[in-house]
N, C-alpha and C positions, 0 to 999 in steps of 0.2 A: 570473443574472449580469447586472446592469444595465449597467455601464460596462465595455466590453471594451477593455483597454489596447492601444494601437498604438505601434509603434516610430517614433521621430522621423524624419520624412521628410528633414529637413536632414542628419541623420547618415547616412541611407541614401544620399543623393545624394553626400555627401562621400566615403563609402566607394567608391562606383562611380567617382567622379572620380579618386580615388587609384589605383584599378585601371587606369583608362584611361591615366593619366599614366605609370604604371610600364610598361605594355605598349607605349605609344608611344615611350618613351625607349629601351627595349630594341630595338625595331624600328629606330629611327633610328640607334642606335649601330652596328648591324651591317649596315644597309641591306637586311635581309631579315627575315622573320618568324622569331622565336625559338620553336622547338618545345620547348626544354628547360624553359621555365617558363610554359607557356601556360595553366595552371590556377592561379588565385589564389583564396584564401579570405581574407576580411577581415571584421573585426568590424563589425556593423551596429548595435551598441548593446544596451542592456538596459532593461527596464521592470520596475517593481514590480507584482506580482500578488498576489491573495489567493486562498487555497484555499477552495473551496466544494464540498461533496458529493464530496470526494476528487479534485477536478480543478481545473485552471486553464484559462482561455481567453485567447487573444491574437489580434489582427489582424496577420497577417504581411504584409510588404511584397511588392513585385514582382508584385502581382495574385494572390498565393497565398490571400488571404482569411482568414476567421475559422476558427480551429481550437481545439478544446478537447481537452485530453489528460488522461487518468486517471493519477494518480500511483500507483506501486507500493507505497507505504507510506501507512498511514492517518495523516493529520494532521487535527487539529480544524478545523472551519470557522473562517475568519478568520485562519488562520495566514499570516503574510507569507512570500512567496517572491520569487524574482527570475528573470525569463525573459530570456535573451540569445540573440542570433542571430549567426551568421556567414554572410555572403553568399558563395556559390560562383559563380565565373565561369570561362569558358573563352574565350580570345581576347577578353577584356574584355566578353563578353556574359554577363549573369546567367543561371545555370542552375538555381538553387535556393537554399535556405538551411537551415542546421542550427540547430534550436532546442534550447537546454538550459534546464532548470529546476533551480534550487538552492534549498534550504531550509537556513537557518542556516549558509550557506557550503558546504554539501555538495551536489554534483550528484546529483539523484535521478531525472532523466529526460533523455533526448536523442532527438531524431528529426530525420530529414532530409526536407524537402519539396522535391520536384523532384530534381535530380541534383547531388550533391557528390562 
């Protein structure tokens, strides 16, 4: 797999900024830390991927690195797929991400890296 897709760093930063704003607004509204909604999961975007040898590879953000995952159903090499992530946070600190892989609009794989 020559080119390993990466998620757009601007989208990742925008997601993290949105989490921080939400957290800060809730904290400033009450004057104290809100424990009722301290964990936020937010979309980090999607990338197009191509299946090769029954798997896809992506570069995950947040220093999680390159990961290849084997898909449970056989798809021919060259089949287009879509990989999406949701970034998980606690008290506005990223704790991990959830990767989902879809083929023809159907989710065929999901895995959490870090803690969600």
